[in-house]
N, CA, C and O of each residue as an XYZ file, in Angstrom:
380
protein
N      -7.780      0.291     23.936
C      -6.767     -0.758     23.884
C      -5.605     -0.372     24.801
O      -5.313      0.806     25.007
N      -4.970     -1.376     25.331
C      -3.872     -1.082     26.234
C      -2.581     -0.795     25.460
O      -2.491     -1.017     24.252
N      -1.599     -0.298     26.193
C      -0.363      0.155     25.557
C       0.423     -0.969     24.905
O       1.090     -0.737     23.897
N       0.368     -2.173     25.443
C       1.141     -3.266     24.853
C       0.622     -3.613     23.462
O       1.409     -3.929     22.570
N      -0.689     -3.558     23.270
C      -1.271     -3.833     21.949
C      -0.843     -2.754     20.962
O      -0.526     -3.051     19.810
N      -0.835     -1.501     21.412
C      -0.430     -0.399     20.536
C       1.047     -0.501     20.162
O       1.425     -0.213     19.026
N       1.880     -0.911     21.119
C       3.308     -1.083     20.821
C       3.525     -2.194     19.807
O       4.330     -2.051     18.886
N       2.816     -3.287     19.970
C       2.934     -4.409     19.033
C       2.458     -3.981     17.650
O       3.075     -4.330     16.644
N       1.364     -3.230     17.596
C       0.828     -2.767     16.312
C       1.825     -1.851     15.610
O       2.046     -1.979     14.406
N       2.426     -0.931     16.355
C       3.391     -0.004     15.757
C       4.620     -0.756     15.248
O       5.147     -0.450     14.178
N       5.069     -1.739     16.023
C       6.218     -2.547     15.619
C       5.907     -3.332     14.343
O       6.742     -3.437     13.445
N       4.698     -3.876     14.282
C       4.280     -4.648     13.105
C       4.161     -3.749     11.869
O       4.500     -4.169     10.763
N       3.681     -2.518     12.054
C       3.601     -1.576     10.932
C       4.990     -1.277     10.381
O       5.192     -1.250      9.167
N       5.953     -1.050     11.287
C       7.340     -0.818     10.861
C       7.854     -2.011     10.055
O       8.461     -1.838      8.999
N       7.610     -3.214     10.556
C       8.088     -4.428      9.891
C       7.477     -4.577      8.503
O       8.182     -4.885      7.542
N       6.171     -4.360      8.394
C       5.497     -4.513      7.102
C       5.985     -3.487      6.080
O       6.124     -3.808      4.900
N       6.243     -2.263      6.520
C       6.723     -1.262      5.567
C       8.169     -1.523      5.156
O       8.562     -1.182      4.040
N       8.959     -2.119      6.036
C      10.307     -2.549      5.636
C      10.215     -3.640      4.574
O      10.959     -3.621      3.593
N       9.308     -4.584      4.769
C       9.111     -5.645      3.778
C       8.615     -5.078      2.450
O       8.985     -5.570      1.385
N       7.781     -4.047      2.514
C       7.256     -3.430      1.286
C       8.373     -2.787      0.477
O       8.337     -2.806     -0.753
N       9.363     -2.220      1.155
C      10.492     -1.615      0.432
C      11.335     -2.669     -0.265
O      11.896     -2.411     -1.330
N      11.430     -3.849      0.324
C      12.275     -4.909     -0.230
C      11.590     -5.696     -1.341
O      12.234     -6.063     -2.324
N      10.298     -5.958     -1.200
C       9.583     -6.830     -2.128
C       8.550     -6.031     -2.917
O       7.472     -5.732     -2.402
N       8.873     -5.683     -4.164
C       7.974     -4.866     -4.981
C       6.694     -5.606     -5.354
O       5.640     -4.991     -5.519
N       6.787     -6.913     -5.485
C       5.641     -7.700     -5.919
C       4.499     -7.661     -4.898
O       3.331     -7.574     -5.277
N       4.826     -7.722     -3.630
C       3.815     -7.771     -2.574
C       3.708     -6.458     -1.790
O       3.059     -6.419     -0.744
N       4.326     -5.401     -2.275
C       4.410     -4.147     -1.526
C       3.045     -3.545     -1.213
O       2.803     -3.113     -0.086
N       2.159     -3.513     -2.190
C       0.838     -2.907     -1.960
C       0.079     -3.640     -0.862
O      -0.577     -3.013     -0.030
N       0.166     -4.951     -0.861
C      -0.523     -5.750      0.156
C       0.046     -5.479      1.550
O      -0.703     -5.364      2.520
N       1.375     -5.378      1.645
C       2.005     -5.096      2.935
C       1.556     -3.734      3.472
O       1.298     -3.589      4.667
N       1.465     -2.747      2.591
C       1.049     -1.410      3.018
C      -0.411     -1.426      3.465
O      -0.755     -0.808      4.472
N      -1.263     -2.120      2.733
C      -2.670     -2.235      3.133
C      -2.797     -2.906      4.499
O      -3.592     -2.478      5.335
N      -2.009     -3.963      4.720
C      -2.048     -4.653      6.016
C      -1.580     -3.740      7.147
O      -2.159     -3.744      8.233
N      -0.530     -2.958      6.891
C      -0.028     -2.039      7.913
C      -1.095     -1.014      8.285
O      -1.267     -0.697      9.462
N      -1.811     -0.496      7.291
C      -2.877      0.466      7.572
C      -4.011     -0.184      8.368
O      -4.544      0.421      9.298
N      -4.380     -1.411      8.005
C      -5.457     -2.105      8.711
C      -5.075     -2.407     10.156
O      -5.908     -2.293     11.055
N      -3.825     -2.790     10.382
C      -3.363     -3.053     11.749
C      -3.457     -1.779     12.578
O      -3.883     -1.817     13.733
N      -3.062     -0.654     11.993
C      -3.162      0.625     12.693
C      -4.594      0.989     13.034
O      -4.869      1.487     14.125
N      -5.512      0.741     12.100
C      -6.924      1.048     12.355
C      -7.496      0.144     13.444
O      -8.235      0.603     14.315
N      -7.155     -1.127     13.391
C      -7.673     -2.080     14.367
C      -7.189     -1.746     15.781
O      -7.947     -1.852     16.745
N      -5.924     -1.341     15.892
C      -5.352     -1.020     17.201
C      -5.598      0.435     17.596
O      -5.190      0.862     18.675
N      -6.268      1.200     16.722
C      -6.522      2.626     16.940
C      -5.220      3.375     17.173
O      -5.123      4.219     18.064
N      -4.235      3.055     16.369
C      -2.905      3.658     16.457
C      -2.590      4.294     15.110
O      -2.614      3.620     14.080
N      -2.297      5.586     15.117
C      -1.978      6.245     13.852
C      -0.570      5.863     13.407
O       0.309      5.589     14.224
N      -0.384      5.852     12.105
C       0.913      5.502     11.552
C       1.878      6.672     11.776
O       1.503      7.819     11.532
N       3.090      6.418     12.226
C       4.048      7.495     12.453
C       4.341      8.267     11.164
O       4.283      7.712     10.067
N       4.655      9.546     11.316
C       4.860     10.417     10.159
C       5.976      9.913      9.259
O       5.867      9.992      8.036
N       7.048      9.395      9.848
C       8.168      8.911      9.022
C       7.759      7.728      8.151
O       8.353      7.501      7.096
N       6.749      6.971      8.582
C       6.259      5.866      7.760
C       5.278      6.346      6.704
O       5.244      5.810      5.596
N       4.478      7.352      7.040
C       3.519      7.882      6.075
C       4.216      8.468      4.851
O       3.665      8.457      3.750
N       5.416      8.974      5.046
C       6.137      9.613      3.944
C       6.866      8.616      3.055
O       7.574      9.032      2.137
N       6.723      7.323      3.290
C       7.458      6.335      2.499
C       6.635      5.688      1.404
O       7.159      4.870      0.646
N       5.342      6.037      1.298
C       4.519      5.431      0.251
C       3.421      6.396     -0.189
O       3.084      7.341      0.523
N       2.870      6.139     -1.376
C       1.770      6.935     -1.920
C       0.470      6.468     -1.272
O       0.159      5.277     -1.283
N      -0.275      7.392     -0.719
C      -1.514      7.051     -0.026
C      -2.609      6.610     -1.001
O      -3.503      5.850     -0.630
N      -2.538      7.085     -2.240
C      -3.576      6.778     -3.219
C      -3.414      5.391     -3.818
O      -4.348      4.590     -3.795
N      -2.218      5.099     -4.362
C      -2.030      3.818     -5.060
C      -1.269      2.793     -4.218
O      -1.027      1.681     -4.687
N      -0.887      3.139     -2.988
C      -0.214      2.230     -2.045
C       1.109      1.678     -2.581
O       1.458      0.528     -2.314
N       1.839      2.496     -3.332
C       3.127      2.081     -3.869
C       4.235      2.703     -3.031
O       4.195      3.905     -2.768
N       5.223      1.923     -2.604
C       6.335      2.505     -1.849
C       7.150      3.437     -2.741
O       7.346      3.165     -3.926
N       7.616      4.529     -2.164
C       8.412      5.477     -2.926
C       9.805      4.917     -3.174
O      10.459      4.409     -2.264
N      10.240      5.018     -4.410
C      11.611      4.700     -4.792
C      11.990      5.666     -5.899
O      11.168      6.486     -6.307
N      13.198      5.586     -6.386
C      13.636      6.508     -7.435
C      12.862      6.299     -8.732
O      12.829      7.194     -9.577
N      12.246      5.145     -8.904
C      11.476      4.857    -10.113
C      10.030      5.326    -10.015
O       9.384      5.539    -11.041
N       9.518      5.488     -8.820
C       8.089      5.743     -8.659
C       7.744      7.139     -8.169
O       6.563      7.483     -8.121
N       8.718      7.957     -7.803
C       8.397      9.274     -7.245
C       9.407     10.323     -7.711
O      10.579     10.031     -7.947
N       8.910     11.546     -7.834
C       9.775     12.694     -8.099
C       9.656     13.604     -6.887
O       8.550     13.997     -6.514
N      10.781     13.942     -6.268
C      10.785     14.773     -5.067
C      11.422     16.111     -5.410
O      12.514     16.164     -5.975
N      10.731     17.187     -5.067
C      11.218     18.533     -5.331
C      11.054     19.385     -4.077
O      10.229     19.095     -3.211
N      11.867     20.448     -4.000
C      11.727     21.435     -2.938
C      11.399     22.762     -3.608
O      12.226     23.328     -4.323
N      10.185     23.253     -3.372
C       9.721     24.511     -3.959
C       9.039     25.344     -2.890
O       8.208     24.837     -2.137
N       9.388     26.618     -2.821
C       8.685     27.568     -1.944
C       8.485     27.036     -0.526
O       7.374     27.068      0.004
N       9.544     26.557      0.073
C       9.515     26.044      1.453
C       8.570     24.864      1.631
O       8.018     24.658      2.713
N       8.384     24.083      0.554
C       7.556     22.879      0.617
C       8.289     21.733     -0.048
O       8.940     21.901     -1.080
N       8.173     20.580      0.553
C       8.701     19.352     -0.022
C       7.561     18.711     -0.799
O       6.495     18.456     -0.240
N       7.780     18.448     -2.095
C       6.719     17.929     -2.949
C       7.072     16.536     -3.421
O       8.109     16.324     -4.050
N       6.198     15.578     -3.112
C       6.321     14.212     -3.608
C       5.301     14.055     -4.730
O       4.108     14.275     -4.519
N       5.763     13.674     -5.926
C       4.857     13.459     -7.058
C       4.970     12.000     -7.485
O       6.011     11.573     -7.985
N       3.899     11.239     -7.286
C       3.885      9.823     -7.655
C       3.798      9.712     -9.170
O       2.917     10.307     -9.790
N       4.700      8.960     -9.760
C       4.740      8.812    -11.212
C       3.760      7.760    -11.714
O       3.527      7.667    -12.919
N       3.186      6.972    -10.824
C       2.241      5.938    -11.235
C       0.802      6.447    -11.268
O       0.060      6.137    -12.201
N       0.402      7.215    -10.271
C      -0.991      7.677    -10.213
C      -1.127      9.195    -10.324
O      -2.242      9.714    -10.272
N      -0.021      9.913    -10.476
C       0.003     11.379    -10.617
C      -0.555     12.123     -9.402
O      -1.084     13.225     -9.546
N      -0.444     11.550     -8.238
C      -0.859     12.219     -7.009
C       0.307     13.052     -6.486
O       1.461     12.629     -6.557
N       0.000     14.237     -5.961
C       1.023     15.108     -5.406
C       0.778     15.287     -3.916
O      -0.348     15.539     -3.489
N       1.841     15.154     -3.128
C       1.774     15.350     -1.680
C       2.748     16.472     -1.339
O       3.928     16.393     -1.681
N       2.261     17.520     -0.664
C       3.106     18.651     -0.292
C       3.235     18.716      1.226
O       2.247     18.631      1.956
N       4.476     18.869      1.681
C       4.749     18.919      3.110
C       5.506     20.210      3.399
O       6.562     20.435      2.807
N       5.003     21.066      4.288
C       5.718     22.309      4.599
C       7.032     22.020      5.323
O       7.105     21.139      6.180
N       8.063     22.777      4.963
C       9.370     22.591      5.584
C       9.574     23.502      6.790
O      10.487     23.278      7.584
N       8.742     24.519      6.937
C       8.860     25.414      8.077
C       8.135     24.808      9.277
O       7.071     24.209      9.113
N       8.688     24.952     10.468
C       8.025     24.389     11.649
C       6.743     25.153     11.978
O       6.619     26.339     11.670
N       5.796     24.461     12.606
C       4.533     25.092     12.992
C       4.766     26.063     14.141
O       5.538     25.782     15.058
N       4.084     27.218     14.084
C       4.162     28.193     15.170
C       3.102     27.856     16.207
O       1.956     27.562     15.866
N       3.488     27.901     17.460
C       2.530     27.572     18.531
C       2.263     28.762     19.400
O       1.484     28.671     20.349
């Protein structure tokens, strides 16, 4: 795919995830659509967007749906709806 299609897809993913944060009723559908757009355009979702929702239950993170902790140089997201845990290292990768 050419670069213009990838740019449009990335822009649309950003828009859908913004809508998911605002509208709880349709949030799961918006996240599913954003993932499908990325797959269709062969464009991976940016890391800052991946960290805004639970990959398992497709629920956007908010103070009601997630517990965030910092333990042993790792950032831990614990989804309160599906009990999935996501750990992200805080130390930069060595190259």
